[in-house]
SEVOFI-693724 format. One record per residue (C-alpha): x negated, y negated, z; residue in one letter; residue number from 1. Coordinates in Angstrom, 1 decimal, always signed. Example, Ala and Ser with C-alpha at 12.3 -4.5 7.8 and 13.67 -1.06 7.14 Angstrom:
<nodes>
- -12.3; +4.5; +7.8; a; 1
- -13.7; +1.1; +7.1; s; 2
</nodes>
This chain:
<nodes>
- +40.5; +26.9; +141.2; m; 1
- +37.8; +28.9; +142.7; i; 2
- +36.2; +27.6; +146.2; k; 3
- +32.6; +26.7; +145.8; k; 4
- +30.4; +28.7; +147.9; q; 5
- +28.2; +26.5; +150.6; w; 6
- +24.8; +27.2; +148.9; y; 7
- +26.6; +25.7; +145.6; e; 8
- +28.0; +22.6; +147.5; t; 9
- +24.6; +22.1; +149.4; l; 10
- +22.4; +21.4; +146.8; f; 11
- +25.1; +19.0; +144.7; e; 12
- +23.1; +16.0; +144.6; n; 13
- +20.7; +16.7; +147.0; y; 14
- +17.5; +16.9; +145.0; s; 15
- +15.7; +13.7; +146.6; e; 16
- +16.5; +15.2; +150.0; k; 17
- +15.2; +18.7; +149.1; y; 18
- +11.8; +17.7; +148.3; d; 19
- +11.5; +15.9; +152.0; n; 20
- +12.2; +19.2; +153.8; e; 21
- +9.8; +20.8; +155.9; c; 22
- +10.0; +24.1; +154.6; f; 23
- +9.1; +23.0; +150.8; v; 24
- +5.7; +21.6; +152.3; q; 25
- +3.9; +24.6; +151.7; g; 26
- +3.6; +24.4; +147.8; t; 27
- -0.1; +24.4; +147.3; l; 28
- -1.3; +27.2; +149.7; g; 29
- +1.4; +29.5; +148.1; e; 30
- +0.5; +28.9; +144.8; c; 31
- -3.3; +29.9; +145.7; d; 32
- -2.1; +33.1; +147.4; f; 33
- -0.1; +33.7; +144.0; i; 34
- -2.8; +33.1; +141.6; e; 35
- -4.9; +35.5; +143.9; q; 36
- -2.0; +38.2; +143.5; e; 37
- -2.1; +38.1; +140.0; i; 38
- -5.8; +37.9; +139.4; n; 39
- -5.7; +34.4; +138.0; f; 40
- -4.5; +36.1; +134.7; n; 41
- -3.1; +33.4; +132.5; k; 42
- -1.8; +35.3; +130.1; d; 43
- +0.9; +36.5; +132.2; l; 44
- +4.6; +35.5; +131.9; k; 45
- +6.2; +34.3; +135.1; i; 46
- +10.1; +33.7; +136.1; v; 47
- +10.6; +31.6; +139.1; d; 48
- +13.9; +32.5; +140.5; i; 49
- +15.7; +30.0; +142.4; g; 50
- +13.1; +27.4; +141.8; c; 51
- +14.7; +24.3; +143.2; g; 52
- +12.9; +20.9; +141.9; t; 53
- +10.3; +23.1; +140.2; g; 54
- +7.8; +23.0; +142.9; r; 55
- +6.1; +26.2; +142.5; h; 56
- +6.6; +26.5; +138.9; s; 57
- +5.0; +22.9; +137.8; i; 58
- +2.1; +23.4; +140.2; e; 59
- +1.2; +27.0; +138.7; l; 60
- +2.0; +25.4; +135.3; s; 61
- -0.7; +22.6; +136.0; k; 62
- -3.0; +25.6; +136.7; r; 63
- -2.3; +26.8; +133.2; g; 64
- +0.1; +29.5; +133.8; y; 65
- +3.3; +30.1; +131.7; s; 66
- +6.8; +29.5; +133.9; l; 67
- +10.3; +30.1; +133.3; t; 68
- +12.3; +28.3; +136.2; g; 69
- +15.7; +29.6; +137.0; i; 70
- +18.4; +28.0; +139.4; d; 71
- +22.4; +27.6; +139.8; l; 72
- +21.8; +24.0; +140.9; s; 73
- +22.1; +21.4; +137.9; e; 74
- +21.1; +18.9; +140.2; s; 75
- +18.1; +20.4; +141.4; l; 76
- +17.0; +21.4; +137.8; l; 77
- +17.6; +17.8; +136.7; k; 78
- +15.1; +16.7; +139.2; k; 79
- +12.6; +19.6; +138.1; a; 80
- +12.7; +18.6; +134.5; r; 81
- +11.9; +14.9; +135.5; e; 82
- +8.9; +16.2; +137.5; k; 83
- +7.6; +18.3; +135.0; a; 84
- +7.8; +15.4; +132.5; t; 85
- +6.0; +13.5; +135.1; q; 86
- +3.4; +16.0; +135.5; n; 87
- +2.9; +16.4; +131.8; g; 88
- +3.7; +20.3; +131.6; v; 89
- +6.0; +22.1; +129.8; k; 90
- +8.4; +24.6; +131.3; i; 91
- +12.1; +26.1; +130.7; d; 92
- +14.2; +25.3; +133.5; f; 93
- +17.2; +27.5; +132.8; l; 94
- +20.8; +27.1; +134.7; r; 95
- +21.5; +30.7; +135.6; h; 96
- +23.1; +32.7; +138.2; d; 97
- +20.3; +35.0; +139.6; a; 98
- +23.1; +37.8; +139.9; r; 99
- +23.4; +37.6; +136.1; n; 100
- +20.6; +36.7; +134.2; l; 101
- +20.2; +37.2; +130.3; p; 102
- +16.5; +38.6; +130.1; f; 103
- +15.7; +42.2; +129.5; e; 104
- +11.9; +43.1; +130.4; k; 105
- +10.7; +39.3; +129.5; q; 106
- +8.4; +38.7; +132.5; f; 107
- +5.1; +40.3; +133.8; d; 108
- +5.8; +38.3; +137.1; v; 109
- +8.6; +37.1; +139.3; a; 110
- +8.6; +34.8; +142.3; i; 111
- +11.6; +33.9; +144.3; m; 112
- +10.3; +31.5; +147.3; m; 113
- +12.0; +30.1; +150.3; c; 114
- +15.4; +32.1; +150.2; e; 115
- +15.7; +31.5; +146.2; g; 116
- +19.2; +32.9; +146.0; g; 117
- +18.4; +35.9; +148.0; f; 118
- +19.7; +36.2; +150.9; p; 119
- +22.1; +33.5; +150.5; l; 120
- +25.0; +35.6; +148.7; m; 121
- +28.3; +36.1; +150.7; e; 122
- +28.0; +40.0; +150.5; t; 123
- +25.0; +42.7; +150.6; d; 124
- +26.2; +43.7; +147.2; e; 125
- +25.5; +40.2; +145.6; m; 126
- +22.0; +40.2; +147.1; n; 127
- +21.4; +43.6; +145.5; y; 128
- +22.9; +42.0; +142.4; e; 129
- +20.1; +39.6; +142.2; i; 130
- +17.0; +42.0; +143.0; l; 131
- +18.8; +44.3; +140.1; k; 132
- +18.7; +41.3; +138.0; n; 133
- +15.0; +40.3; +138.7; v; 134
- +14.1; +43.8; +138.0; s; 135
- +15.8; +44.1; +134.7; q; 136
- +14.1; +40.9; +133.9; s; 137
- +10.7; +42.2; +134.5; l; 138
- +8.6; +44.6; +132.1; k; 139
- +7.7; +48.1; +133.3; d; 140
- +4.3; +47.2; +134.6; k; 141
- +5.2; +44.3; +136.8; s; 142
- +4.7; +42.4; +140.0; k; 143
- +7.7; +41.0; +142.2; f; 144
- +6.7; +38.3; +145.2; i; 145
- +9.1; +36.7; +147.3; f; 146
- +10.1; +35.7; +150.9; t; 147
- +13.2; +36.6; +152.6; t; 148
- +14.7; +36.3; +156.2; l; 149
- +12.9; +38.5; +158.9; n; 150
- +15.9; +40.6; +160.6; g; 151
- +13.4; +41.2; +163.6; l; 152
- +13.2; +37.4; +164.5; f; 153
- +16.8; +37.1; +166.0; p; 154
- +16.4; +40.1; +167.7; l; 155
- +13.8; +38.5; +170.0; f; 156
- +14.3; +34.6; +169.4; h; 157
- +16.7; +32.1; +169.2; s; 158
- +17.5; +31.0; +165.4; i; 159
- +18.5; +27.7; +166.7; n; 160
- +15.5; +26.8; +169.1; d; 161
- +13.5; +27.6; +165.7; f; 162
- +15.1; +25.5; +163.4; l; 163
- +15.3; +22.8; +166.1; a; 164
- +11.4; +22.9; +166.2; n; 165
- +11.1; +22.8; +162.5; e; 166
- +13.4; +19.9; +161.8; g; 167
- +12.5; +16.5; +161.4; t; 168
- +14.7; +13.3; +161.5; e; 169
- +16.9; +13.1; +157.9; g; 170
- +16.7; +16.6; +157.0; n; 171
- +19.3; +19.4; +157.1; a; 172
- +20.5; +20.1; +160.9; m; 173
- +21.7; +23.8; +161.4; y; 174
- +23.5; +25.3; +164.2; d; 175
- +23.7; +28.8; +164.6; s; 176
- +26.9; +29.9; +166.1; r; 177
- +27.1; +33.7; +165.9; n; 178
- +24.2; +36.4; +164.7; f; 179
- +26.2; +39.8; +164.0; d; 180
- +24.4; +42.6; +165.0; l; 181
- +26.4; +44.8; +163.0; m; 182
- +26.0; +43.2; +159.5; t; 183
- +22.7; +40.9; +160.4; f; 184
- +24.5; +38.1; +159.1; r; 185
- +24.0; +34.3; +160.9; d; 186
- +26.8; +32.4; +160.5; y; 187
- +26.0; +28.6; +161.4; n; 188
- +27.1; +25.3; +160.6; i; 189
- +24.7; +23.1; +158.5; t; 190
- +24.9; +19.3; +158.5; k; 191
- +23.1; +17.3; +155.8; i; 192
- +23.1; +13.5; +154.2; t; 193
- +23.1; +13.6; +150.4; d; 194
- +21.2; +11.8; +148.5; d; 195
- +24.2; +9.3; +148.2; s; 196
- +24.5; +9.1; +151.8; g; 197
- +27.6; +11.3; +152.0; v; 198
- +27.3; +13.7; +155.0; e; 199
- +28.6; +17.1; +154.6; k; 200
- +29.5; +19.8; +156.9; e; 201
- +29.2; +23.4; +155.8; l; 202
- +29.9; +26.6; +157.1; d; 203
- +27.3; +28.9; +156.1; c; 204
- +26.1; +32.3; +156.7; n; 205
- +22.9; +34.0; +155.8; e; 206
- +21.6; +37.6; +155.4; r; 207
- +18.4; +38.8; +157.4; y; 208
- +17.0; +41.9; +156.3; y; 209
- +14.6; +44.6; +158.4; v; 210
- +11.4; +45.7; +156.5; p; 211
- +12.8; +49.0; +155.8; c; 212
- +16.1; +47.8; +154.1; e; 213
- +14.0; +45.7; +151.8; i; 214
- +11.8; +49.0; +150.9; t; 215
- +14.7; +50.9; +150.4; w; 216
- +16.2; +48.5; +148.1; l; 217
- +13.3; +47.9; +146.0; l; 218
- +12.5; +51.6; +145.7; k; 219
- +16.5; +51.8; +144.2; t; 220
- +15.1; +49.4; +141.5; l; 221
- +11.8; +51.6; +140.4; g; 222
- +9.3; +49.4; +142.3; f; 223
- +6.6; +52.0; +143.8; t; 224
- +4.5; +50.0; +145.7; k; 225
- +6.2; +47.7; +148.3; i; 226
- +4.0; +45.9; +151.0; e; 227
- +5.7; +43.5; +153.6; i; 228
- +4.0; +40.6; +155.4; f; 229
- +4.7; +37.8; +157.8; g; 230
- +5.1; +34.3; +155.7; a; 231
- +3.5; +31.7; +157.0; k; 232
- +4.5; +28.0; +155.6; l; 233
- +1.9; +27.5; +152.8; g; 234
- -0.6; +30.2; +154.1; a; 235
- +0.4; +33.6; +152.8; f; 236
- -1.8; +36.2; +153.5; s; 237
- -2.6; +39.8; +153.2; r; 238
- -4.1; +39.8; +156.8; e; 239
- -0.6; +38.7; +158.3; d; 240
- +1.1; +41.5; +159.6; k; 241
- +4.8; +40.9; +159.9; l; 242
- +5.5; +40.5; +163.6; k; 243
- +9.0; +39.6; +165.3; t; 244
- +7.8; +36.0; +165.9; e; 245
- +7.9; +35.7; +161.9; d; 246
- +11.2; +34.0; +160.8; f; 247
- +10.5; +34.9; +157.2; e; 248
- +9.1; +38.0; +155.6; m; 249
- +6.7; +37.9; +152.3; l; 250
- +7.3; +40.8; +150.1; v; 251
- +4.9; +41.8; +147.5; i; 252
- +6.2; +45.0; +145.2; a; 253
- +4.9; +46.6; +142.1; e; 254
- +5.7; +49.2; +139.4; r; 255
</nodes>
């Protein structure tokens, strides 16, 4: 039997708690930014990779856009479908692994917010597969908007201090044990209590990327214009030049 990866175990029976996490509270402002980036064009087809409980998909759908949501977690997708029904919107929420998507030039826009799969994979090759599959899902003229972990941050700051300041009672607790300068991977222990009150302790590792890496990876996939900014929760802006203080970076790629 294949052992489940930490990111699979983490999101089992976690949909209620997930919606209370601090990092998912910026949906409205983030959707405002996405709308501006796509010029409020409601004819565009959008795919939301790693959609979780559907917060961006549902909000954009309420604003009149056509969305397809993809996630690996059936638990999160079930919650997303329930929330879509409650909000009176119709969205295809599909269970797929982002490393193996069935789409071929079907979408005008891809969004991948809040580490939606990338950069959680256990190898760099797997992370690249996510970018490649997103690229294959997009039309020849398209836009890809996503956030990812900023590799400049842990060179200057403590990951533990940052996450301790961001966390609230009852949410996931992170304990960074080792940031590996050779691989830019942070090895940490994540403790959560799931929706049934069961406590879980997970050995995790996440890949931090520096801007030039992201730029090069996207160029190899045919994106010709790549811009990177700081990603402030709920307040994405092209005015935010990426700094070492930014825990995440906002990437906007076009072709």
